[in-house]
Every structure is written in structure tokens, then in C-alpha cells.
C-alpha positions in Angstrom: -34.7 -5.6 25.3 -34.9 -3.3 22.6 -36.0 -3.6 19.2 -33.4 -6.4 17.3 -31.4 -3.7 15.2 -31.8 -4.8 11.7 -28.1 -6.3 10.2 -27.5 -3.6 6.7 -26.2 -5.8 3.6 -23.3 -5.3 1.6 -25.4 -4.1 -1.0 -26.7 -1.3 1.0 -24.5 0.1 2.3 -22.5 1.2 -0.7 -25.6 2.5 -1.7 -25.3 4.3 1.5 -21.9 5.5 0.5 -22.8 6.1 -2.8 -25.6 8.8 -1.7 -23.0 10.1 1.1 -20.1 10.6 -1.6 -22.6 13.1 -3.2 -21.9 15.5 -0.4 -18.6 14.6 0.5 -17.5 15.7 -3.7 -18.6 18.5 -2.8 -17.3 19.5 0.8 -14.6 23.2 0.6 -11.0 22.1 1.8 -11.9 23.9 5.7 -14.6 21.5 5.2 -12.3 18.2 5.1 -9.9 18.9 7.0 -11.7 20.2 10.0 -12.9 16.4 9.3 -9.6 15.1 9.5 -8.6 16.5 12.4 -11.9 15.5 14.7 -10.7 12.0 13.6 -7.6 12.5 15.1 -8.7 13.8 17.7 -11.9 11.2 18.7 -9.5 8.5 17.8 -6.7 9.4 20.5 -9.4 10.1 23.9 -10.8 6.6 22.1 -7.1 5.2 22.6 -8.0 2.7 25.6 -10.4 1.3 24.2 -8.6 1.2 20.3 -6.1 -1.8 22.1 -8.6 -3.4 24.2 -10.6 -4.3 21.1 -7.2 -5.1 19.2 -6.2 -7.6 22.0 -8.8 -9.3 21.7 -7.7 -9.9 17.8 -4.6 -10.9 19.5 -5.9 -12.8 21.3 -7.5 -15.3 18.4 -4.6 -14.9 16.5 -2.2 -16.6 19.0 -4.9 -19.4 19.5 -4.3 -19.9 15.7 -0.8 -20.1 16.3 -0.3 -17.0 13.8 3.2 -16.3 13.3 5.1 -13.6 14.7 5.0 -10.9 11.3 1.3 -11.3 11.5 0.8 -10.2 14.9 3.2 -7.1 14.9 0.6 -6.4 11.9 -2.4 -6.6 13.4 -1.1 -5.4 16.8 -1.5 -1.6 17.5 -0.2 0.1 20.6 -0.4 3.7 22.1 2.2 4.7 19.5 1.3 3.5 16.8 -2.5 4.8 17.4 -0.1 8.6 17.9 1.3 8.3 14.0 -2.3 6.9 12.5 -3.8 10.2 14.4 -1.2 12.0 13.1 -1.0 11.0 9.6 -4.6 11.6 9.9 -3.7 15.8 10.6 -1.0 14.9 8.2 -3.1 14.4 5.2 -5.1 17.2 6.5 -2.3 19.8 5.6 -1.9 18.1 2.2 -3.2 20.1 -0.5 -6.3 19.6 -1.6 -6.5 16.9 -4.9 -10.1 17.9 -5.6 -10.5 21.3 -8.8 -7.5 21.8 -9.8 -7.4 23.2 -13.1 -4.9 20.1 -15.8 -5.3 21.7 -18.8 -7.9 25.6 -19.5 -7.8 26.1 -24.1 -10.0 27.7 -25.9 -10.5 26.1 -29.3 -10.5 29.0 -32.8 -14.5 29.2 -32.6 -14.5 30.3 -29.3 -15.3 27.1 -27.4 -13.5 27.3 -23.9 -12.1 24.0 -22.6 -11.2 23.0 -19.3 -9.8 19.7 -17.7 -10.7 19.5 -13.8 -9.5 16.9 -11.2 -13.0 15.4 -9.5 -12.4 12.6 -7.0 -13.4 9.1 -7.9 -16.6 8.4 -5.9 -17.1 4.9 -4.2 -13.8 3.5 -3.3 -13.6 -0.5 -1.7 -10.5 -1.2 0.0 -9.7 -4.9 1.2 -7.1 -6.1 2.8 -5.8 -7.8 5.7 -4.2 -7.0 8.9 -3.4 -4.2 9.3 -5.6 -1.6 11.4 -3.6 1.2 10.9 -5.0 0.5 7.2 -8.5 1.8 8.4 -7.8 4.3 9.5 -5.2 6.0 6.8 -7.6 5.5 3.7 -10.2 6.4 4.9 -8.8 10.0 5.8 -7.2 9.9 2.1 -10.6 8.7 0.5 -12.1 11.5 2.8 -9.5 13.5 2.0 -9.4 13.2 -2.0 -13.6 13.8 -1.8 -14.8 10.8 -1.5 -16.8 7.6 0.6 -14.6 4.7 1.4 -15.9 0.5 1.9 -14.2 -1.3 4.1 -13.6 -4.8 3.9 -10.4 -6.0 6.7 -9.8 -8.8 7.4 -11.4 -11.1 9.7 -8.4 -11.1 12.3 -8.8 -7.5 12.3 -12.4 -7.7 13.0 -12.8 -6.3 16.8 -10.5 -3.7 16.3 -11.9 -2.6 12.5 -15.1 -2.1 14.1 -14.0 -0.8 17.0 -11.9 1.7 14.8 -14.9 2.7 13.1 -16.9 3.0 15.2 -14.7 5.8 16.5 -14.2 7.1 13.3 -19.1 7.3 13.1 -19.3 9.8 15.9 -16.4 12.2 14.6 -18.0 12.2 11.7 -21.4 12.9 13.2 -19.5 16.6 14.8 -18.3 17.3 11.2 -20.3 18.1 7.5 -19.0 15.2 6.5 -22.2 12.0 6.4 -20.7 9.3 8.3 -22.4 6.9 6.0 -18.9 8.1 3.9 -17.0 5.7 5.6 -18.7 1.9 5.5 -17.0 -1.3 7.3 -19.1 -4.5 6.1 -18.1 -6.7 9.2 -19.5 -9.8 7.4 -16.2 -11.9 7.4 -17.6 -14.3 4.8 -16.0 -14.8 1.9 -19.7 -13.8 0.3 -19.1 -10.7 1.8 -16.2 -9.5 -0.2 -17.4 -12.1 -4.0 -20.2 -9.1 -3.1 -18.6 -5.7 -3.3 -16.1 -7.3 -5.8 -19.2 -7.1 -8.6 -21.5 -3.7 -8.0 -20.1 -1.7 -10.6 -23.0 0.4 -10.0 -22.5 1.1 -7.0 -18.6 0.4 -6.5 -15.7 3.7 -8.6 -12.9 1.1 -7.8 -11.4 -1.5 -5.8 -7.9 -1.2 -4.2 -6.8 -4.7 -2.5 -4.0 -3.8 -0.4 -2.3 -7.6 0.9 0.0 -10.8 -0.5 -0.7 -12.2 -3.0 -4.0 -14.4 -2.9 -6.0 -11.3 -1.9 -4.8 -9.5 -4.4 -4.9 -12.5 -7.0 -8.2 -12.3 -5.9 -9.1 -10.0 -5.9 -7.9 -9.2 -10.5 -9.4 -12.3 -11.5 -12.7 -12.1 -9.9 -13.7 -8.3 -9.8 -16.2 -6.5 -13.0 -15.4 -3.2 -10.5 -11.8 -1.7 -11.6 -9.4 -2.7 -9.7 -6.1 -0.3 -8.4 -4.2 -3.0 -7.4 -1.5 -2.2 -4.5 1.9 -4.0 -5.8 3.2 -7.5 -4.3 6.7 -6.8 -3.4 9.0 -9.6 -4.4 12.0 -7.2 -3.7 16.0 -7.5 -5.1 19.0 -6.3 -3.7 21.7 -6.8 -7.2 25.5 -6.2 -5.5 27.7 -5.5 -8.4 30.7 -6.3 -8.6 31.7 -2.7 -8.0 29.6 -2.0 -5.0 31.2 -0.6 -1.8 31.3 -3.7 1.8 30.5 -1.0 4.0 26.7 0.2 1.8 26.3 -3.1 0.5 25.9 -4.5 4.5 24.3 -1.4 6.0 21.3 -1.0 2.7 20.9 -4.8 3.6 20.3 -4.5 7.5 18.1 -1.9 6.9 15.8 -2.8 3.4 15.6 -6.7 5.5 15.6 -6.4 9.4 13.9 -2.9 9.9 10.2 -4.1 9.1 10.2 -7.7 6.9 6.2 -8.0 7.3 6.0 -4.9 4.6 6.1 -4.9 0.9 9.0 -2.7 0.1 12.0 -5.3 2.4 14.6 -6.6 0.1 13.2 -10.8 -0.1 16.5 -12.2 -2.9 19.5 -11.0 -2.8 21.2 -11.0 -6.5 25.1 -10.9 -6.0 27.9 -10.5 -8.2 30.4 -13.3 -8.2 33.4 -11.3 -8.1 32.1 -9.6 -4.9 31.3 -12.4 -3.1 34.6 -14.4 -3.7 35.8 -11.2 -1.9 33.1 -10.2 0.5 31.3 -13.5 0.9 32.8 -13.8 4.8 31.4 -10.0 6.3 28.3 -11.4 3.6 27.6 -14.7 5.9 28.7 -13.1 9.5 25.2 -10.3 7.9 23.8 -12.8 8.2 24.3 -14.7 11.0 23.8 -11.7 13.1 20.7 -10.7 12.1 19.1 -14.7 12.4 18.4 -14.6 8.5 17.9 -18.3 6.9 19.6 -17.6 3.6 17.4 -20.5 1.1 21.0 -20.1 -1.7 21.6 -21.7 -5.7 24.8 -23.8 -5.5 27.6 -21.0 -5.1 25.9 -19.0 -3.2 25.4 -22.4 -0.6 29.5 -23.0 -1.1 30.6 -20.1 1.1 27.8 -18.6 3.7 27.6 -21.5 6.5 23.6 -23.0 7.6 22.5 -21.3 4.0 19.1 -23.5 2.6 18.7 -24.8 -0.6 16.6 -22.3 -2.8 14.2 -24.4 -5.0 12.6 -22.5 -6.9 9.1 -21.2 -5.6 11.9 -19.3 -3.4 13.1 -17.3 -6.1 9.3 -15.9 -6.3 8.5 -15.6 -2.7 7.4 -12.6 -0.6 8.7 -14.2 2.7 7.7 -11.4 4.9 9.5 -12.2 7.5 13.5 -12.9 8.4 13.7 -15.6 4.8 15.7 -14.7 2.1 17.0 -15.9 -1.2 20.3 -15.2 -2.7 22.2 -16.1 -6.2 24.9 -15.1 -7.6 25.1 -13.6 -11.5 27.6 -13.4 -13.7 27.1 -9.6 -14.4 24.4 -6.4 -14.7 22.2 -8.1 -17.6 21.7 -12.0 -15.6 20.8 -9.5 -12.8 18.2 -7.6 -14.3 17.2 -11.1 -16.2 16.2 -12.0 -13.3 14.2 -9.8 -11.9 12.4 -9.8 -15.6 11.3 -12.7 -15.5 10.5 -13.3 -10.8 10.1 -9.4 -10.4 6.8 -8.2 -8.8 7.7 -4.4 -10.6 7.6 -2.8 -7.0 10.8 -1.6 -5.9 14.4 -2.9 -7.3 17.8 -1.7 -6.6 21.6 -2.1 -7.4 24.4 -1.3 -4.9 27.6 0.0 -6.9 30.1 2.7 -8.1 30.1 2.2 -11.4 27.9 5.1 -12.4 27.3 3.2 -16.1 26.5 0.2 -14.5 23.6 1.8 -12.4 22.1 3.5 -15.8 22.4 0.6 -17.4 19.9 -1.4 -14.2 17.3 1.7 -14.1 16.6 1.7 -18.0 15.7 -2.3 -18.0 14.6 -3.1 -15.2 10.9 -2.2 -14.7 9.1 -1.4 -12.1 7.6 1.6 -10.0 10.6 2.2 -8.1 14.6 1.6 -8.4 17.6 1.8 -6.2 21.0 3.4 -7.1 23.1 2.9 -3.3 19.9 3.0 -1.4 17.2 0.7 0.0 13.8 -0.5 -1.0 12.7 0.7 1.9 12.6 4.4 1.1 8.8 3.4 -1.8 6.4 4.6 1.4 4.6 7.9 0.4 5.4 9.3 3.7 9.3 9.2 3.2 9.7 10.3 -0.6 7.4 13.2 0.8 4.8 12.4 -1.6 2.7 12.0 1.7 0.6 9.7 3.0 -0.4 7.2 0.8 -3.2 4.1 0.2 -0.9 2.6 -1.7 1.7 1.0 -3.2 0.9 0.3 -7.6 2.6 -1.7 -9.5 0.2 -1.1 -12.2 0.7 1.0 -15.5 -3.0 2.7 -15.2 -4.0 4.9 -13.8 -1.3 5.5 -11.6 1.6 3.9 -10.2 4.5 3.7 -7.5 3.5 4.9 -3.9 -0.1 7.0 -4.5 -1.0 9.4 -2.9 -4.2 12.2 -3.0 -3.7 12.6 -6.7 -4.3 8.8 -7.4 -7.7 8.6 -5.5 -9.0 11.4 -7.6 -9.6 11.2 -11.8 -11.5 14.3 -13.7 -13.7 15.7 -16.4 -14.1 18.6 -18.7 -16.3 21.4 -18.2 -16.8 22.8 -21.6 -18.7 26.9 -22.4 -19.4 27.9 -25.2 -21.9 30.9 -26.2 -24.4 29.0 -29.3 -21.6 27.1 -30.5 -22.4 24.1 -33.1 -20.2 21.7 -34.5 -20.4 22.1 -38.3 
């Protein structure tokens, strides 16, 4: 029997990542792209092994009686592996965000000032069931010149370990040190708590998951946090909303992928529209097996609905449940969103341009839609490239966070002996 391999501590992993980040930061675009292509092809080669390890996690999840929405987020398939490997290649094709000249000026005394984009350094990524995040986050971090420390949920531990082992195998054939991608394998909460507080080694934390995870990180971290948003997304159906557009957008927003953060969770419907179209609306809910949590007015016209309670207005269901509230005008809808919204994605359906503009002016959210589905709040869907998450903050990034959000900047001053008087 060979020697027992010593377990690396979370602190040691962070130190290794910080050392690796110095190497990744100065690599050329070509070197980074070559590594991303290598990651993609190597992950494809090991697809069967990844599926086998993923099945272990799914089996454990079924034993724990995790719900179907959670298992769906956890599951890999050949198609999903193809999606994240294609995603790595797409990231390679994106413009390198590092080294961009953001300002170039000269003072009257001749001192030259240049502001350039640089990597953040070491990113700590804390997330739950989605193993695709392991690949997506690593690819984006590396392209932006960073190292990354990954802390996935315990439910996906076998899958994440397999993915990172394959990524390390691939990186050993590139100019990016494998230490630039670290996975914390411990499933203890103490490991996460340690990651929260290592300001000397971790430059930024990005939590991605449900409200509990994000709030825990934001409340306990001493490391700067880039929050990815909880998605209590609203659809306001105005009195002048088109019926066909409304039903199509509602179905897409709620049912295409109920377990994602840009899915519709609450419908605010104008009383006049509901009076005219309640039968079509109720039929749509029934056909798509959507459980409706309704206020008193909606309960009267939506068969099989259950009475909404206060927590329904703030609930991110992440499944085929939806809350519905009847409002008298757009301002009541805006007030409801202001009280319960999470500043993620909000939509208005109306053929009245003035009402639409009023809604979009006064609703505070990272993404606002007029006559379109909230499901477009995604870097790829909006043509912005791959994303590491959706930020509902206002600093330092908001909305879909792509490569530029994983950089910061520094000022370079070039002189010829200038001194300040």
C-alpha cells in the first residue's frame, strides 16, 4: 500500500490558487484560449465517467427524497455535457477582457495616465446543485485571467470531484497551472465559513443558489461579495395586454425551466383584464399543471387555486407553483414589486406604450421587459456571452455577469521626473 495522501486544507488551497493567479494573470489570450479548448475536448472524452459519477449523486438525492426540480438541476446528460463544453469554446471565442485601455490622458505637466482592465485575482465560487456551474465558472474565471476556488453543494460532490479531476488533467497540458482551479471537497459547513473569511487570499466571493445560501454568504463574509440574485420575478398583465402574447409569455416564463432564477414566480393582473380573460388564464394554468396561490379576487375566478398567504408574495418557488394578485392599475403593481421583488427580472405586458414606459421607469430591477419573457435574463440569451451569474446588486456589476465583471482596473502613470508642488 502506498503512502497516505495528506489532505490539503481550505487555507492551503486558497494559497495555491493565489500563487497560480499570478501566472494566469499574465498569460496571453492565445494561451488562455488554448487551455479552454483543451478543457472542452478532455471533458468530452471523459463524458461517460462524468455520467457515472453523476448517477451516484442522483441516487443519493433520490434516497434523500429531494424534489424533482432539485434533481433536474443536479442531473447531467450527454446533452448537458455538450452544452457546457460548447460553452467553454464560446468563451474562448469571446474578446479578452484583460488589458483593455479604459482611459488614456495626459496632464498639463506631461504626466501620462492610463487606466487598464486587470483580473480580479482569486474568485471564491459557492453554489448548490448545478454541476454545470463548476465548468462555466472555471472557464470564465480563467479567460478573465483569474484563479478560482469552487465550493459546490454536497449533493453534487461526486460529480464535481470528477469534473475538476478531468479539468486538472487537461490543464497539465497547457500553460495554466492546475492549481488555478481548486475544489473544496469537504462537505462541512466549516469549510464554507473558512472560505468566507480569507480576505488575504480570496479577492471576491460569488454565491449562486437559493436565498438561504446567498443570505448566509452576504451576512457572514469578510471577503467582498458579488451577490447573484434570488429571482422572485413578476409578470404584470396590464388592462391593455394582448391575450395571445400574454398566455405565450406566461407559459414560457413559468414552465420552460421552472427551477431557474429568471422564471416567473408572481403574476400581477389588472382587474379589467382578468374580468375579460379569466377563463383563458385559468385554462392555461390547468393545462400546464401549475398550482396557483391566489389572492381573494383571483380565487373567485381561478378554479382549484389555493388561498395565498403572505409568504407566497416573497416566495421563489423554483417549481410549477405561481402566485397571482389582482391589482387596479400599474402603480399598484409597481408598489407590490417594490415591496416583494428581488431586483432580478420584471416584466409588463401591455399594448399601451405610455404604461410600458411608466413601468420601466419606476421599477428598480437589473432587467425589465416589455412584452417579452423574463427567461431572457441570461448572458448567452441576451447576446452578452457566457455568464457567471445574475447580479441584483448595483456595485460592481449588475445583471448578467460576463467576462468584464470578472475584472477590475488599475491606473498606470508614466512621467519624466514630474513632482507634485
